[in-house]
C-alpha positions in Angstrom: 73.7 -35.6 134.6 72.4 -39.2 133.9 75.5 -41.3 132.5 74.4 -43.7 129.4 77.9 -45.2 128.9 81.3 -45.3 130.3 84.5 -46.6 128.8 88.3 -46.1 129.3 87.8 -43.3 131.8 85.2 -41.6 129.7 81.7 -40.9 130.9 78.9 -40.2 128.4 75.9 -38.4 129.6 72.6 -36.8 128.1 70.1 -34.3 129.5 67.6 -31.8 128.2 66.4 -28.7 129.8 63.6 -26.8 128.2 64.9 -23.4 129.0 68.4 -24.3 127.4 69.0 -24.2 123.8 68.8 -27.9 122.8 68.1 -27.7 119.3 70.6 -30.2 118.2 70.7 -33.8 119.6 74.0 -34.1 121.5 75.9 -35.8 124.3 78.1 -34.5 127.0 81.4 -36.2 127.6 83.6 -35.9 130.7 87.2 -37.2 130.8 89.4 -36.2 133.6 89.2 -32.3 133.9 88.0 -32.2 130.2 84.3 -31.6 129.4 82.6 -31.4 125.8 79.6 -31.9 123.8 79.2 -33.7 120.7 76.5 -33.6 118.1 74.8 -37.0 117.6 74.2 -36.8 114.0 77.8 -36.4 112.7 79.9 -36.7 116.0 81.2 -33.2 115.6 82.7 -31.2 118.6 80.1 -28.6 119.5 81.8 -27.2 122.8 84.7 -27.7 125.0 87.6 -30.1 124.4 89.0 -33.5 124.7 92.3 -35.0 124.0 92.4 -36.1 120.4 92.5 -40.0 121.3 89.4 -39.7 123.6 87.6 -37.4 120.9 88.3 -40.1 118.2 87.1 -42.9 120.6 84.0 -41.3 121.4 83.4 -40.3 117.7 83.4 -43.9 116.8 81.3 -44.9 119.7 78.9 -42.3 118.3 79.0 -43.8 114.8 78.3 -47.2 116.2 75.4 -46.3 118.3 73.8 -43.5 116.4 70.4 -45.1 116.4 70.3 -45.8 120.1 71.4 -42.2 120.9 68.9 -40.6 118.7 66.2 -42.9 120.6 67.5 -41.8 123.9 67.4 -38.2 122.8 63.6 -38.5 122.1 63.0 -40.3 125.4 65.0 -37.6 127.4 63.1 -35.0 125.5 59.8 -36.5 126.8 61.1 -36.7 130.3 61.6 -40.3 130.3 64.5 -42.5 131.7 67.4 -43.1 129.6 68.6 -46.5 128.3 72.3 -47.4 128.9 74.2 -48.0 125.8 77.1 -50.5 125.5 80.4 -49.2 126.0 83.2 -48.9 123.3 85.2 -52.4 123.4 
């Protein structure tokens, strides 16, 4: 999974597989032993789990970078190489 951003031990990735159900633009998050997926549009938790603090940090980051995330989603759907996005500071 290509990482598009990393901050505070959180790794944000994005990928698209035609054979999978990827109707909703989303990101994948890894933090320690946790895994989760969040919708880009409203930063809701789609699957998995994260500690509350890390979930909130990722939701804030998504709010700050929504346009860039949606642009990356279109790129990954077309099979292109993703752009890295600034971490949460």
